[in-house]
C-alpha positions as CSV (number, residue, x, y, z in Angstrom):
1,M,0.0,0.0,0.0
2,K,1.5,3.4,-1.1
3,L,0.9,6.2,1.3
4,P,0.3,9.9,0.5
5,K,3.3,12.3,1.0
6,T,1.4,14.7,3.3
7,M,-1.0,13.4,5.9
8,T,-3.2,14.9,8.5
9,P,-2.9,13.8,12.1
10,K,-6.1,11.8,11.7
11,Q,-4.7,10.1,8.6
12,I,-1.5,9.3,10.4
13,E,-3.3,7.7,13.3
14,S,-5.5,5.7,10.9
15,K,-2.4,4.5,9.0
16,K,-0.7,3.6,12.3
17,Q,-3.7,1.5,13.3
18,G,-3.6,-0.2,9.9
19,I,0.1,-1.1,9.9
20,V,-0.1,-2.3,13.6
21,K,-3.0,-4.5,12.7
22,E,-1.0,-6.0,9.8
23,L,2.1,-6.5,12.0
24,Q,0.0,-8.2,14.6
25,A,-1.3,-10.6,12.0
26,G,2.1,-11.7,10.6
27,I,5.1,-10.7,8.6
28,V,5.1,-7.3,6.9
29,H,7.5,-6.0,4.3
30,L,7.8,-2.2,4.7
31,Q,9.8,0.7,3.4
32,F,10.2,4.0,5.3
33,K,12.3,7.1,5.1
34,K,15.0,7.4,7.8
35,V,15.7,10.7,9.6
36,N,18.7,11.3,7.3
37,G,16.4,10.9,4.2
38,D,17.6,7.4,3.2
39,L,15.0,4.8,2.4
40,R,15.1,1.6,4.5
41,N,13.5,-1.7,3.8
42,M,12.5,-3.9,6.7
43,I,10.7,-7.1,7.4
44,G,8.9,-7.1,10.7
45,T,6.1,-8.3,12.9
46,L,4.2,-7.9,16.1
47,S,3.0,-11.5,16.2
48,L,4.3,-13.1,19.3
49,D,4.2,-16.5,17.6
50,L,7.0,-15.2,15.2
51,I,9.1,-13.5,17.9
52,P,11.6,-15.5,20.0
53,E,10.2,-15.7,23.6
54,E,13.4,-14.1,25.0
55,K,12.6,-11.1,22.8
56,H,9.0,-10.7,23.9
57,P,8.3,-7.3,25.4
58,K,8.2,-7.5,29.2
59,F,4.7,-6.0,29.3
60,M,3.4,-8.8,27.1
61,K,5.0,-11.5,29.1
62,D,4.1,-10.2,32.5
63,E,1.0,-8.0,32.5
64,G,1.3,-5.0,34.6
65,T,5.0,-5.1,35.4
66,G,6.5,-3.4,32.5
67,E,4.4,-0.4,31.3
68,R,5.4,0.9,28.0
69,K,4.6,4.5,27.0
70,E,3.2,4.7,23.5
71,T,4.4,7.5,21.3
72,E,1.5,8.9,19.3
73,Y,2.9,8.3,15.8
74,L,5.8,5.9,16.5
75,V,5.4,2.3,15.4
76,T,7.6,-0.2,17.2
77,L,8.1,-3.6,15.7
78,F,10.3,-6.7,15.8
79,D,12.7,-6.7,12.8
80,T,12.9,-10.3,11.8
81,E,16.1,-9.9,9.8
82,I,18.1,-8.3,12.6
83,G,16.3,-10.1,15.4
84,D,15.6,-7.0,17.5
85,W,13.2,-4.2,18.1
86,R,13.1,-1.1,15.8
87,S,10.8,1.8,15.4
88,F,9.8,4.4,12.8
89,R,7.5,7.4,12.6
90,T,4.2,6.6,10.8
91,E,4.4,9.6,8.6
92,N,7.8,8.4,7.2
93,L,6.3,5.1,6.0
94,V,6.5,4.9,2.2
95,E,4.8,1.6,1.6
96,Y,4.0,-1.8,3.1
97,S,2.6,-5.2,2.3
98,R,2.0,-8.3,4.2
99,G,3.7,-11.5,3.0
100,V,5.9,-14.4,3.9
């Protein structure tokens, strides 16, 4: 899905919800613009079935013991190629698609 270059806060929140839903469902291929302007491709997920248990977020493993503050337009995901957590700003997302 290609995203528009300029987005309103409401559109950004809607796109964030969409990408988070896709990440929770499985593997997502995505491209976003880094702070320095370079494009970065990433394959990631939020599906706990696809993330090694030792990498599960503490708040998911032990409800109530590890609160995580959510940044309004920041998407945090598990990068399956690197094997660690990464994040990007929703408005910097260029495109994404769910796949294997």
